N, C-alpha and C positions, 0 to 999 in steps of 0.2 A: 845798431848792434853789428851789422855786417854778417859775418859767417859764424859768430859765436852763438851757441845755443842758449836758450833761456835759463836752463839749470846752471850752466857755467857762468852766465852773467849774474844770476842771483847769488851764487856762492862767492864770486869775486867781489861783488858789491858789498856783501855782508862782511867779508874779510877786510876790505879796505875801509869800511865804515868806522871801525874802532879807532882808526888813526885820524879821523876828521873830528875836530873839536867844535866847529861852528854849526854842525847839524844837530843841535840839541832838541829842536822842536820836531815832533813827529811829522807834521805837515811838510816841513822843508825836506825832510828825509824822503818822504813819499814822492814829492815833486822831483827831487834829484834822481830817484830810482826810475820814475816814469819817463824822464827826459831822454833816456837812451834806448828805449824800446821802439819797435816799429810803429808807424803812425796809426795803422788800423787797430792794433792792440791798445795803443795809448788812448785813443778816443773812447774805446769801450770801457777801459779802466777809469778814466777821468769822469765818464758819465755816472758811474756808480758812486763816486766820491768816497773812496775808502778812508777810514779814520786811522787805521794802524798799518804799519809796514807789513806785518804778517798777513793781514787781509789782502793787501795789494799783491803780495807774492802769490797767494793762493789764487787770486783772480787771474793773474798773469798765466799761471800754469793751466788753469781751466780754459781760458781763452785760446791759449796756444794748442792745447790738445784738441779743441773743437776745430780750430783752423787747419790742423794737419790731418784730420780724419778724412780718409779717402773712401768714398762710397764705391763699393764693388758691385758691378752689375752682373746679374745672373745670365750666363750665356743662353739659357732657354728663353729668356725674355726677349732677346733680339730676334728670335725666329730662326728657322733653319732655311737657308737659301737654297739648299739642294732639294728639299722637299717642296713640291709645288702643291697647292691646294686644288680642290676640284674646280675652282673658278679660273685657274690658270690654264687648264686643259682646253678650254674653248677657243 
């Protein structure tokens, strides 16, 4: 997919899908949709074996949101370097 976002890819795919006549079967449509996403997301979605395109799109959005979630660490967890404990005074 390159630099295109998942939402953009999904809307463009659905827009172009109406012009394609040979993708009548849902399974073929799903396989075509999955073929252009990143390998990591593709493996997760294929493992679940979605039956409908809507289910596949929902799964892609869910997986993408999970993969982009950045865990923020609390600064107080890192400890304060300036404050030395009683064991550092010895």
